[in-house]
C-alpha positions as CSV (number, residue, x, y, z in Angstrom):
1,M,-146.6,152.6,33.5
2,G,-146.7,151.1,30.0
3,V,-145.9,147.4,29.7
4,E,-146.3,144.8,27.1
5,L,-148.6,141.9,27.8
6,M,-146.6,138.8,28.9
7,D,-147.1,135.7,26.8
8,S,-148.2,133.1,29.4
9,S,-147.7,130.2,27.0
10,V,-143.9,130.6,27.2
11,I,-144.1,130.2,31.0
12,W,-146.4,127.2,30.7
13,Y,-143.9,125.4,28.5
14,A,-141.0,126.4,30.7
15,M,-142.7,124.9,33.7
16,L,-143.6,121.8,31.6
17,A,-139.9,121.4,31.0
18,V,-139.3,121.4,34.8
19,V,-142.0,118.8,35.2
20,V,-140.4,116.6,32.5
21,V,-137.0,116.8,34.4
22,A,-138.8,115.8,37.6
23,L,-140.4,112.8,35.9
24,V,-137.0,111.7,34.7
25,F,-135.8,112.0,38.3
26,V,-138.7,109.8,39.4
27,L,-138.0,107.2,36.7
28,F,-134.3,107.2,37.6
29,N,-134.8,106.6,41.3
30,F,-137.5,104.0,40.7
31,N,-135.2,102.0,38.5
32,K,-132.3,102.5,40.9
33,V,-134.3,101.0,43.8
34,K,-135.7,98.2,41.7
35,K,-132.2,97.1,40.6
36,L,-131.1,96.5,44.3
37,K,-131.1,93.0,45.7
38,E,-134.2,91.8,47.6
39,G,-132.4,89.5,50.0
40,N,-132.9,85.8,50.9
41,D,-135.8,83.6,49.6
42,E,-138.0,84.3,52.6
43,M,-137.7,88.0,52.2
44,V,-138.4,87.7,48.4
45,E,-141.5,85.7,49.2
46,M,-142.9,88.1,51.8
47,A,-142.2,91.1,49.7
48,G,-143.9,89.5,46.8
49,I,-147.1,88.9,48.9
50,I,-147.1,92.5,50.1
51,R,-146.6,93.9,46.5
52,S,-149.3,91.6,45.1
53,G,-151.8,92.4,47.9
54,A,-151.2,96.1,47.6
55,G,-151.7,96.0,43.8
56,T,-154.8,93.9,44.0
57,F,-156.4,96.3,46.5
58,L,-155.6,99.3,44.3
59,K,-157.1,97.6,41.2
60,A,-160.3,96.8,43.1
61,E,-160.5,100.3,44.6
62,F,-160.0,102.0,41.2
63,K,-162.7,100.0,39.6
64,V,-165.2,101.6,42.1
65,I,-163.6,105.0,41.7
66,A,-163.7,104.8,37.9
67,I,-167.4,104.0,37.8
68,I,-168.3,106.9,40.2
69,G,-165.8,109.2,38.4
70,V,-167.3,108.6,34.9
71,I,-170.8,109.3,36.3
72,I,-169.7,112.6,37.9
73,A,-167.8,113.6,34.7
74,L,-170.9,113.0,32.6
75,V,-173.0,115.1,34.9
76,F,-170.5,118.0,34.7
77,S,-170.2,117.9,30.9
78,L,-173.9,117.5,30.3
79,F,-175.3,119.9,32.9
80,V,-172.5,122.3,34.0
81,E,-169.8,122.9,31.4
82,A,-169.1,120.9,28.2
83,T,-165.3,120.3,28.8
84,S,-165.4,120.1,32.6
85,G,-166.0,116.4,32.6
86,I,-162.7,115.9,30.7
87,T,-160.7,118.0,33.2
88,F,-162.4,116.2,36.1
89,L,-161.2,112.8,34.7
90,L,-157.7,114.3,34.1
91,G,-157.5,115.2,37.8
92,G,-158.6,111.8,38.8
93,L,-156.0,110.3,36.4
94,M,-153.1,112.3,37.8
95,S,-154.0,111.4,41.4
96,S,-154.4,107.8,40.5
97,L,-151.0,107.7,38.7
98,V,-149.3,109.1,41.7
99,C,-150.9,106.4,43.9
100,I,-149.8,103.6,41.6
101,I,-146.3,104.8,41.2
102,G,-145.8,105.6,44.9
103,M,-147.2,102.2,45.9
104,K,-145.0,100.4,43.4
105,S,-141.9,102.2,44.6
106,A,-142.6,101.6,48.3
107,T,-143.3,97.9,47.8
108,Y,-140.0,97.6,46.0
109,A,-138.1,99.7,48.5
110,N,-139.3,98.1,51.7
111,V,-137.5,94.7,51.3
112,R,-134.5,96.3,49.6
113,T,-134.1,98.6,52.6
114,A,-134.2,95.6,55.0
115,N,-131.7,93.8,52.8
116,K,-129.3,96.9,52.6
117,A,-129.4,96.9,56.4
118,R,-128.5,93.2,56.4
119,E,-125.7,93.5,53.9
120,S,-124.1,96.8,55.0
121,L,-125.0,97.1,58.7
122,S,-124.9,100.9,57.9
123,I,-127.6,103.3,59.0
124,G,-126.5,105.9,56.4
125,E,-126.6,103.5,53.4
126,T,-130.0,102.0,54.6
127,V,-131.5,105.5,54.9
128,K,-130.6,106.3,51.3
129,V,-132.5,103.3,50.0
130,A,-135.7,104.1,52.0
131,L,-135.4,107.8,51.0
132,S,-134.9,106.9,47.3
133,G,-138.1,104.9,47.4
134,G,-139.9,107.8,49.2
135,S,-138.6,110.4,46.7
136,V,-140.4,108.6,43.9
137,S,-143.7,109.3,45.7
138,G,-142.8,112.8,46.7
139,I,-141.6,114.2,43.4
140,A,-144.4,112.4,41.6
141,V,-147.0,114.2,43.7
142,Q,-145.7,117.6,42.7
143,A,-144.8,116.7,39.1
144,F,-148.1,115.0,38.2
145,G,-150.1,117.7,40.0
146,M,-148.5,120.4,37.9
147,L,-148.6,118.3,34.7
148,G,-152.4,118.0,34.7
149,L,-152.8,121.7,35.5
150,L,-150.4,122.8,32.9
151,L,-152.2,120.7,30.3
152,V,-155.5,122.5,31.2
153,L,-153.8,125.9,30.9
154,I,-152.0,125.1,27.7
155,I,-155.0,123.6,25.9
156,W,-157.7,126.0,27.2
157,G,-155.9,128.9,28.9
158,V,-157.7,131.3,31.3
159,N,-160.3,133.7,29.9
160,P,-162.0,135.7,32.7
161,H,-164.8,136.9,30.4
162,A,-165.7,133.6,28.7
163,T,-169.0,132.0,29.2
164,G,-170.0,128.4,28.7
165,H,-172.6,125.8,29.5
166,G,-173.3,122.1,29.6
167,L,-174.1,120.0,26.6
168,V,-177.7,119.7,27.7
169,A,-178.3,122.5,30.3
170,N,-178.0,126.1,29.2
171,L,-176.9,127.6,32.6
172,E,-174.0,130.0,32.0
173,C,-170.7,129.7,33.9
174,N,-167.1,130.7,33.4
175,P,-165.5,127.7,31.6
176,S,-162.0,128.6,32.7
177,I,-162.9,128.5,36.4
178,M,-165.0,125.4,35.9
179,R,-162.1,123.5,34.2
180,I,-159.6,124.4,37.0
181,T,-162.0,123.5,39.8
182,T,-163.1,120.3,38.2
183,Y,-159.5,119.3,37.7
184,S,-158.9,119.9,41.4
185,L,-162.1,118.0,42.2
186,G,-161.0,115.0,40.2
187,C,-157.8,114.9,42.4
188,S,-160.0,115.3,45.5
189,I,-162.3,112.4,44.7
190,V,-159.4,110.0,44.4
191,A,-157.9,111.4,47.6
192,M,-161.1,111.0,49.6
193,F,-161.7,107.4,48.5
194,N,-158.0,106.5,49.2
195,R,-158.0,108.1,52.6
196,V,-161.2,106.5,53.7
197,A,-160.6,103.0,52.2
198,G,-156.8,103.1,53.0
199,G,-157.4,104.1,56.6
200,N,-159.9,101.3,57.1
201,Y,-157.7,98.7,55.5
202,T,-154.5,99.5,57.3
203,K,-155.8,100.1,60.8
204,A,-158.2,97.1,60.7
205,A,-155.2,95.0,59.9
206,D,-152.9,96.7,62.3
207,I,-155.3,96.7,65.3
208,S,-156.4,93.1,64.7
209,S,-152.7,92.1,64.4
210,D,-151.8,93.9,67.7
211,I,-154.8,92.3,69.5
212,L,-153.8,88.8,68.4
213,A,-150.0,89.1,68.9
214,K,-149.7,91.3,72.0
215,I,-152.8,90.8,73.9
216,R,-154.3,87.4,73.1
217,H,-151.2,85.3,72.4
218,D,-148.2,87.3,73.8
219,M,-146.2,87.1,70.6
220,P,-143.8,89.6,68.8
221,E,-145.5,92.4,66.9
222,D,-144.5,91.4,63.4
223,D,-144.4,87.6,63.9
224,S,-145.2,86.0,60.5
225,R,-147.2,83.3,62.3
226,V,-149.9,85.9,62.8
227,P,-151.9,85.9,59.6
228,N,-153.0,89.6,60.0
229,V,-149.4,90.8,59.9
230,I,-149.0,90.7,56.1
231,A,-152.3,92.6,55.7
232,D,-150.8,95.2,58.1
233,F,-147.7,95.5,56.0
234,I,-149.8,96.0,52.9
235,G,-152.0,98.6,54.8
236,D,-148.9,100.8,55.5
237,N,-148.5,101.2,51.7
238,V,-152.2,101.6,51.0
239,N,-152.8,104.4,53.5
240,D,-149.5,106.0,54.3
241,I,-148.2,106.0,50.7
242,A,-151.2,105.9,48.3
243,G,-153.5,107.8,50.6
244,N,-151.0,110.4,51.6
245,C,-149.8,111.0,48.0
246,S,-153.3,111.7,46.7
247,D,-154.2,113.8,49.8
248,L,-151.2,116.2,49.4
249,L,-151.5,116.3,45.6
250,E,-155.0,117.5,46.1
251,S,-154.0,120.1,48.6
252,F,-151.2,121.3,46.2
253,V,-153.5,121.5,43.2
254,A,-156.3,123.1,45.3
255,T,-154.1,126.0,46.5
256,I,-153.0,126.8,42.9
257,A,-156.6,126.6,41.7
258,A,-157.7,128.9,44.6
259,S,-155.0,131.4,43.6
260,I,-156.1,131.5,40.0
261,M,-159.8,131.7,40.9
262,I,-159.2,134.6,43.3
263,A,-157.1,136.4,40.6
264,V,-160.0,136.0,38.1
265,T,-162.5,137.2,40.7
266,L,-160.5,140.3,41.6
267,F,-160.1,141.1,37.9
268,I,-163.7,140.8,36.8
269,N,-165.3,142.1,40.0
270,G,-164.1,145.6,39.7
271,I,-163.8,146.4,43.4
272,V,-160.0,146.8,43.1
273,N,-158.3,148.0,40.0
274,V,-156.4,145.1,38.4
275,S,-154.8,145.9,35.0
276,D,-154.7,143.3,32.2
277,E,-151.0,142.8,32.6
278,T,-151.2,142.4,36.4
279,F,-154.0,139.9,36.0
280,I,-151.9,137.8,33.6
281,R,-149.0,137.8,36.1
282,M,-151.3,136.9,39.0
283,I,-152.4,133.8,37.0
284,I,-148.8,132.9,36.2
285,F,-147.1,133.5,39.6
286,P,-148.7,130.5,41.5
287,V,-147.6,128.2,38.7
288,I,-144.0,129.6,38.8
289,L,-143.9,129.3,42.6
290,A,-144.9,125.7,42.3
291,G,-142.3,125.1,39.6
292,V,-139.4,126.7,41.6
293,G,-140.5,124.7,44.6
294,L,-140.2,121.6,42.5
295,I,-136.7,122.6,41.5
296,G,-135.8,123.2,45.1
297,C,-137.1,119.6,46.0
298,L,-135.0,118.1,43.2
299,I,-131.8,119.8,44.4
300,G,-132.5,119.1,48.1
301,L,-133.1,115.4,47.6
302,S,-130.3,115.0,45.1
303,Y,-127.9,116.5,47.7
304,A,-129.1,114.0,50.3
305,F,-128.4,111.1,47.9
306,I,-124.9,112.4,46.8
307,R,-123.5,113.2,50.3
308,K,-122.3,110.5,52.6
309,M,-124.9,110.0,55.3
310,G,-124.1,109.6,59.0
311,D,-125.8,107.6,61.7
312,D,-128.4,110.3,62.5
313,P,-131.3,109.8,60.0
314,S,-133.3,112.7,61.4
315,R,-130.5,115.1,60.7
316,E,-130.1,113.9,57.1
317,L,-133.8,114.1,56.4
318,N,-134.2,117.5,58.0
319,L,-131.3,118.8,55.9
320,A,-133.0,117.7,52.7
321,T,-136.1,119.6,53.8
322,W,-134.2,122.8,54.7
323,I,-132.3,122.8,51.4
324,S,-135.6,122.4,49.4
325,A,-137.3,125.1,51.4
326,G,-134.3,127.5,51.2
327,I,-134.0,127.2,47.4
328,T,-137.8,127.7,47.1
329,V,-137.5,130.9,49.2
330,I,-134.7,132.3,47.0
331,L,-136.2,131.4,43.7
332,G,-139.6,132.5,44.9
333,L,-138.2,136.0,45.6
334,A,-136.8,136.2,42.0
335,A,-140.1,135.0,40.6
336,S,-142.0,137.6,42.6
337,Y,-139.8,140.4,41.2
338,M,-140.0,139.0,37.7
339,M,-143.8,138.9,37.8
340,F,-144.6,142.1,39.8
341,G,-141.5,144.3,39.6
342,N,-142.6,146.3,36.6
343,V,-146.4,146.3,36.5
344,P,-149.0,148.5,38.2
345,L,-150.2,146.8,41.4
346,Y,-153.5,147.1,43.0
347,E,-153.8,148.7,46.5
348,D,-154.1,145.5,48.5
349,M,-150.4,144.7,47.7
350,V,-149.2,147.1,50.4
351,C,-145.5,146.1,50.2
352,G,-145.3,146.3,46.4
353,W,-143.9,143.6,44.2
354,I,-142.5,141.7,47.3
355,S,-146.0,141.3,48.8
356,P,-146.8,137.8,47.2
357,W,-143.4,136.6,48.2
358,I,-143.9,137.6,51.8
359,S,-147.2,135.7,51.8
360,S,-145.5,132.6,50.4
361,I,-142.8,132.9,53.1
362,L,-145.4,133.0,55.8
363,G,-146.8,129.7,54.4
364,I,-143.4,128.1,54.2
365,V,-142.4,129.1,57.7
366,S,-145.8,127.9,59.0
367,G,-145.3,124.5,57.4
368,I,-141.9,124.1,59.0
369,A,-143.1,125.4,62.4
370,I,-146.1,123.1,62.4
371,G,-143.8,120.1,61.6
372,S,-141.5,121.1,64.5
373,I,-144.4,121.4,66.9
374,T,-145.8,118.0,65.8
375,E,-142.3,116.5,66.3
376,Y,-142.1,117.9,69.8
377,Y,-145.5,116.4,70.8
378,T,-145.1,113.0,69.2
379,S,-141.3,112.1,69.2
380,D,-140.0,110.0,72.1
381,K,-137.0,112.4,72.2
382,Y,-139.1,115.0,74.0
383,K,-140.9,115.4,77.3
384,P,-144.6,114.8,76.3
385,T,-144.1,111.3,74.9
386,K,-141.7,110.4,77.6
387,K,-144.2,111.4,80.2
388,L,-146.9,109.4,78.5
389,A,-144.6,106.3,78.6
390,E,-144.1,106.8,82.3
391,M,-147.9,107.0,82.8
392,A,-148.2,103.5,81.3
393,I,-146.8,102.2,84.6
394,E,-150.1,103.3,86.2
395,G,-152.3,101.5,83.7
396,E,-154.5,102.0,80.7
397,A,-156.7,104.8,82.1
398,F,-153.7,107.0,82.8
399,V,-152.3,106.4,79.4
400,I,-155.5,107.3,77.6
401,T,-156.1,110.4,79.8
402,K,-152.5,111.7,79.4
403,G,-152.6,111.0,75.7
404,D,-155.8,113.0,75.3
405,A,-154.2,115.9,77.2
406,I,-151.2,115.9,74.9
407,G,-153.4,115.8,71.9
408,S,-155.5,118.7,73.1
409,R,-152.6,120.8,74.2
410,S,-150.8,120.3,70.8
411,T,-153.6,122.0,68.9
412,L,-153.1,125.6,70.1
413,L,-149.7,126.6,68.6
414,P,-150.3,125.2,65.1
415,I,-153.7,126.9,64.9
416,L,-152.2,130.1,66.3
417,I,-149.5,130.0,63.6
418,I,-152.0,129.3,60.8
419,G,-154.3,132.2,62.0
420,I,-151.4,134.7,62.3
421,A,-150.0,133.7,58.9
422,L,-153.4,134.1,57.2
423,F,-154.0,137.4,58.9
424,I,-150.7,138.9,57.9
425,S,-151.0,137.5,54.3
426,G,-154.4,139.1,54.0
427,K,-153.1,142.4,55.3
428,I,-150.1,142.4,52.9
429,S,-151.7,141.0,49.7
430,G,-155.4,140.8,50.3
431,T,-157.4,137.6,49.4
432,Y,-154.8,136.7,46.8
433,G,-152.1,136.7,49.5
434,I,-154.1,134.1,51.5
435,A,-154.1,131.7,48.6
436,I,-150.4,132.3,47.9
437,S,-149.6,131.7,51.6
438,A,-151.3,128.3,51.3
439,L,-149.4,127.5,48.2
440,G,-146.1,128.6,49.8
441,M,-146.6,126.0,52.5
442,L,-147.1,123.4,49.7
443,S,-144.5,124.7,47.3
444,F,-141.9,122.2,48.3
445,V,-144.4,119.4,48.9
446,G,-142.2,117.0,46.9
447,A,-139.6,117.0,49.7
448,T,-142.1,116.7,52.5
449,V,-143.9,113.8,50.9
450,S,-140.6,112.1,50.1
451,I,-139.6,112.2,53.8
452,D,-143.1,111.3,54.9
453,A,-143.0,108.2,52.6
454,F,-139.7,107.2,54.2
455,G,-141.8,106.3,57.3
456,P,-143.9,103.5,56.0
457,I,-141.0,102.1,53.9
458,A,-138.8,102.0,57.0
459,D,-141.8,100.5,59.0
460,N,-142.2,97.7,56.4
461,A,-138.5,97.1,56.3
462,G,-138.5,96.6,60.1
463,G,-141.5,94.3,59.9
464,L,-139.8,92.2,57.2
465,A,-136.6,92.0,59.2
466,E,-138.6,90.6,62.2
467,S,-141.0,88.3,60.2
468,C,-138.1,86.9,58.2
469,H,-136.0,86.4,61.3
470,L,-133.0,88.5,60.3
471,E,-130.1,89.0,62.8
472,H,-130.7,91.2,65.9
473,K,-128.1,93.7,64.7
474,V,-130.1,94.2,61.4
475,R,-133.2,94.7,63.5
476,I,-131.4,97.4,65.5
477,I,-130.8,99.4,62.3
478,T,-134.4,98.9,61.0
479,D,-135.8,99.8,64.5
480,K,-133.8,103.0,64.4
481,L,-135.2,103.9,61.0
482,D,-138.7,102.8,62.1
483,S,-138.6,105.1,65.1
484,V,-137.4,108.0,62.9
485,G,-140.1,107.0,60.3
486,N,-142.8,107.2,63.0
487,T,-141.8,110.8,63.7
488,T,-141.5,111.8,60.0
489,A,-145.0,110.2,59.5
490,A,-146.4,112.2,62.4
491,I,-144.7,115.4,61.1
492,G,-146.2,114.6,57.7
493,K,-149.6,114.2,59.2
494,G,-149.3,117.5,61.0
495,F,-148.1,119.1,57.7
496,A,-151.0,117.6,55.8
497,I,-153.5,118.9,58.3
498,G,-151.9,122.4,58.4
499,S,-151.8,122.5,54.6
500,A,-155.4,121.5,54.6
501,A,-156.3,124.4,56.9
502,F,-154.6,126.8,54.5
503,A,-156.1,125.2,51.5
504,A,-159.6,125.2,52.9
505,V,-159.4,128.8,53.9
506,S,-158.2,129.9,50.5
507,L,-160.9,127.8,48.9
508,I,-163.6,129.4,51.1
509,V,-162.3,132.9,50.1
510,A,-162.4,131.8,46.4
511,Y,-165.9,130.4,46.9
512,V,-167.3,133.7,48.2
513,G,-165.7,135.5,45.2
514,N,-167.2,133.0,42.8
515,Y,-170.8,133.8,43.7
516,T,-170.4,137.5,44.4
517,A,-172.0,139.7,41.7
518,K,-169.8,142.1,39.7
519,G,-169.1,145.3,41.5
520,E,-170.1,144.0,44.9
521,E,-167.7,143.4,47.9
522,P,-167.2,139.6,48.4
523,V,-168.7,139.1,51.9
524,L,-169.9,136.1,53.9
525,N,-171.9,137.5,56.8
526,I,-171.2,135.1,59.7
527,A,-173.7,137.0,61.8
528,S,-176.5,135.9,59.5
529,F,-178.8,133.2,60.8
530,I,-178.4,131.3,57.5
531,V,-174.6,131.2,57.9
532,V,-174.7,130.3,61.6
533,A,-177.2,127.5,60.9
534,G,-174.8,126.2,58.2
535,G,-171.8,126.5,60.5
536,L,-173.5,124.5,63.3
537,I,-174.4,121.7,60.9
538,G,-170.9,121.8,59.3
539,G,-169.3,121.3,62.7
540,A,-171.7,118.5,63.7
541,L,-171.0,116.8,60.4
542,I,-167.3,116.6,61.3
543,E,-168.1,114.7,64.5
544,Y,-170.5,112.4,62.7
545,F,-168.0,111.7,59.9
546,S,-165.3,110.9,62.6
547,A,-167.6,108.5,64.4
548,M,-168.6,106.8,61.1
549,L,-164.9,106.1,60.2
550,T,-164.0,104.9,63.7
551,D,-167.0,102.5,63.9
552,N,-166.2,101.1,60.4
553,T,-162.5,100.5,61.4
554,I,-163.3,98.9,64.7
555,E,-165.9,96.6,63.2
556,S,-163.5,95.5,60.5
557,A,-160.7,95.0,63.1
558,K,-162.9,92.7,65.2
559,L,-163.8,90.6,62.3
560,M,-160.2,90.2,61.2
561,A,-159.0,89.5,64.8
562,D,-161.6,86.7,65.1
563,E,-160.7,85.2,61.8
564,G,-156.9,85.4,62.6
565,D,-157.6,83.7,65.9
566,K,-159.2,80.8,64.1
567,M,-156.2,80.4,61.9
568,L,-153.8,80.4,64.8
569,S,-155.7,77.5,66.3
570,T,-155.0,75.5,63.2
571,P,-152.5,72.7,64.1
572,G,-148.9,73.6,63.2
573,V,-149.4,77.4,62.8
574,L,-148.3,78.5,66.3
575,E,-145.4,76.1,66.1
576,G,-144.3,77.7,62.8
577,K,-144.6,74.5,60.8
578,V,-147.6,75.6,58.8
579,K,-148.1,79.0,57.2
580,P,-151.5,80.7,57.8
581,D,-153.7,81.7,54.9
582,Y,-152.4,85.2,54.4
583,N,-154.5,85.8,51.3
584,K,-157.8,85.2,53.2
585,L,-157.0,88.0,55.6
586,I,-155.7,90.3,52.8
587,C,-159.0,89.8,50.9
588,M,-161.0,90.3,54.1
589,A,-159.2,93.6,54.8
590,A,-159.7,94.8,51.2
591,N,-163.4,93.8,51.0
592,Q,-164.2,95.5,54.3
593,A,-162.4,98.7,53.3
594,L,-164.1,98.9,49.9
595,K,-167.5,98.1,51.3
596,K,-167.2,100.9,53.9
597,M,-165.6,103.6,51.8
598,V,-168.5,104.7,49.6
599,V,-170.9,106.3,52.1
600,P,-168.4,108.5,53.9
601,S,-166.7,109.6,50.7
602,V,-169.9,110.4,48.9
603,L,-171.0,112.4,51.9
604,A,-168.4,115.0,51.2
605,L,-169.8,115.5,47.7
606,C,-173.5,115.5,48.6
607,I,-173.5,117.9,51.6
608,P,-172.5,121.1,49.7
609,V,-174.6,120.1,46.6
610,I,-177.8,119.5,48.7
611,G,-177.1,122.5,50.9
612,G,-176.5,124.8,47.9
613,F,-179.5,123.8,45.8
614,V,-181.9,123.8,48.8
615,F,-180.7,126.7,51.0
616,G,-178.3,128.7,48.8
617,V,-174.7,130.0,48.7
618,Q,-174.6,131.6,52.2
619,F,-175.7,128.4,53.9
620,V,-173.0,126.4,52.1
621,G,-170.5,129.1,53.2
622,G,-171.6,128.5,56.7
623,I,-171.1,124.7,56.4
624,L,-167.6,125.2,55.1
625,I,-166.6,127.6,57.9
626,G,-168.2,125.5,60.6
627,A,-166.6,122.3,59.3
628,T,-163.2,123.9,58.9
629,I,-163.2,125.4,62.4
630,V,-164.1,122.0,64.0
631,A,-162.1,119.8,61.7
632,I,-158.6,121.4,62.1
633,P,-158.3,121.2,65.9
634,R,-160.0,117.8,65.8
635,A,-157.5,116.5,63.2
636,L,-154.5,117.9,65.0
637,F,-155.8,116.3,68.3
638,M,-156.3,112.9,66.6
639,G,-153.0,112.9,64.7
640,N,-150.8,114.1,67.6
641,S,-152.4,112.0,70.4
642,G,-152.1,109.0,68.1
643,G,-148.5,109.7,67.3
644,A,-147.7,110.1,71.0
645,F,-149.4,106.8,71.8
646,D,-147.4,105.0,69.1
647,N,-144.0,106.4,70.1
648,A,-144.7,106.0,73.9
649,K,-145.2,102.3,73.2
650,K,-142.0,102.1,71.1
651,Y,-140.1,104.1,73.9
652,I,-141.0,101.3,76.3
653,E,-140.1,98.6,73.8
654,S,-136.6,100.1,73.4
655,E,-136.0,99.5,77.1
656,A,-135.7,103.2,77.7
657,L,-138.1,103.0,80.7
658,E,-136.0,101.0,83.2
659,G,-137.6,97.8,84.4
660,H,-140.6,98.1,82.0
661,G,-139.8,96.5,78.6
662,K,-141.7,94.3,76.2
663,G,-144.3,92.1,77.8
664,S,-144.5,94.2,81.0
665,A,-147.7,95.6,82.4
666,A,-146.6,99.1,81.3
667,H,-146.0,97.8,77.8
668,K,-149.5,96.3,77.6
669,A,-151.0,99.5,78.8
670,A,-149.1,101.4,76.1
671,V,-150.3,98.8,73.5
672,T,-153.8,99.7,74.5
673,G,-153.0,103.4,74.0
674,D,-151.4,102.6,70.6
675,T,-154.5,100.7,69.6
676,V,-156.7,103.7,70.4
677,G,-154.2,106.0,68.7
678,D,-154.1,103.9,65.5
679,T,-157.7,104.8,64.5
680,R,-157.1,108.4,65.5
681,K,-154.0,109.2,63.5
682,D,-154.3,106.9,60.5
683,V,-158.1,106.9,59.9
684,V,-159.9,109.9,61.3
685,G,-157.2,112.6,61.5
686,V,-155.9,112.1,58.0
687,A,-159.5,111.8,56.5
688,L,-160.8,115.0,58.1
689,D,-158.5,117.3,56.1
690,I,-159.5,115.8,52.8
691,F,-163.2,115.9,53.9
692,I,-163.1,119.7,54.3
693,K,-161.1,120.3,51.2
694,S,-163.5,118.1,49.1
695,M,-166.5,120.0,50.4
696,S,-164.8,123.3,49.6
697,T,-163.8,122.2,46.1
698,V,-167.3,121.0,45.3
699,A,-168.7,124.3,46.6
700,N,-166.3,126.3,44.4
701,T,-167.2,124.2,41.3
702,L,-171.0,124.8,41.7
703,A,-171.0,128.3,43.3
704,S,-172.3,130.0,40.2
705,L,-175.2,127.5,40.0
706,F,-176.1,127.8,43.7
707,S,-176.4,131.6,43.2
708,T,-179.1,131.1,40.5
709,I,-180.8,127.8,41.4
710,T,-182.0,127.6,45.0
711,L,-185.2,125.9,46.3
712,I,-185.6,128.1,49.4
713,H,-184.8,131.8,48.8
């Protein structure tokens, strides 16, 4: 079949135009939220403290990240590939911009959401404000992730036959692959630091606040007399906004990068017959799929803003997701036909031109299904969390044991879905289909992050309503949004973990292809003692990493609780006549988080580097497989048990458990469960997914070097 070679530059500029429209959408919503009224003087003051504290923390964090980032970029440019340091910094910049913009938007939207509830007493109107703030984060994730990648493609393109080397070292590599992987790695570095530091910050503040208010002094949860409360408000933004944005941006970029790397490997390896034209279209398709997903998100969220919202926030938010996903499915089908409908396809595409589209659908369906399963196990609307709340009557031991059972039970179905989707994708489209399936799940990430970001904004709004002593009927609205926000946050965590599983598998597949010699079948022999040894170590590292993060958070929480206790003993603080020193606790939370973030974060970078240069590519492959197999169920367990603990506590606080409201023995048992769950869902669970992705991205970046430079052969 004769075809003309497609000009990829036309597609790159078309997708760049979509990104520009998305950035205009981000700017419009940001300004729309900012123009809304903040409320009374106390609300303005509290919101200002939160905004200032969040900004101060990010500045301090990015100073550390910048130093480490520049050092890594120099190493890449000097010793690996001359321009790879630039693309690494570009990835770090895109991820950082998303964090800053998302954080700014959330800290403007929180108080305005509370004030809209105060002024309108309407759930529908209040939801729109919180969702507007969240949409800035969500669309920015997808737009900036694509922007950086498009710049790499426009400036340098993709040449599968090119060779390059560092400015100092003369080891040959493919510069196209190196630029794409280092761009992804730049995103990954920022995500890792954000997740580790953000998790420590927010949960040390949250746990210490709960200990002081609910256990030591029998006070309301968000009472402004507790000095740790404001640090907790800031932490919601640091972790659930900035950390989540950078995490999912990295997953999104990593799946596109994996798709391109696998296309290059298939083309140059020669095992399957991929024509020049088919190769070009295999490079273009993942970018188009990401672009049409962004269009779907813009339409879905715009529809949510235009229509009049009712009193069921869950329905409104779910509708925005379904519209975004539906449009992505339809446009993705058109893109698949446009790319593969008139070119010769290689034999792995068993269903013809529709094969990549089917793979993407499997990813999309998997993402929605995992979100629904997560909602079932964590929402107080369903049996598991209600049963957990009932167990609180029997005491703390029953709460913890039941919560553990819920977490363990919740892992099977999501992993079964991921496994089936990957299996079918591989059967239909080969290794390329696995990467496209991963990208399909993340193709409408803008909508999922927008709705996820709704959670911490609503949580902050509820906290401000209580700490600023707004009327009870305002608190009823913010409590409703907070409860929905808890569920959307839990769904978002489940989605993030599921997407990490897809991304990690696609990166492992790409990794094996990157070190396989031309003409050889890409194989990682899991029966090899080298791979088994790596797998055992990779699994153990996940447990060690989890313990390190938990210890760090609990140590910080204890220090903050003790300091907060001292302030509460200051004359006039408990009586509400004297304000505690919020800034001291904010600085303590930031310092502890920054001090404890470096070692766990650098661990993810060093493990594959040391393993590869000492033991070789097969050993690193084992580490990646072992770490992924252990991390995914562990992360699901942590996230879902933690979400169930949190919502069981809120279920009791809502007086749904007759005779056991706030302050009861059952409530205190549930608070203990929530304290245990805090570290699980917001520290360990969310960090594990970025840990395995970071290791896989580092391995992909250096795969060609591992295959030539190994200490032990």
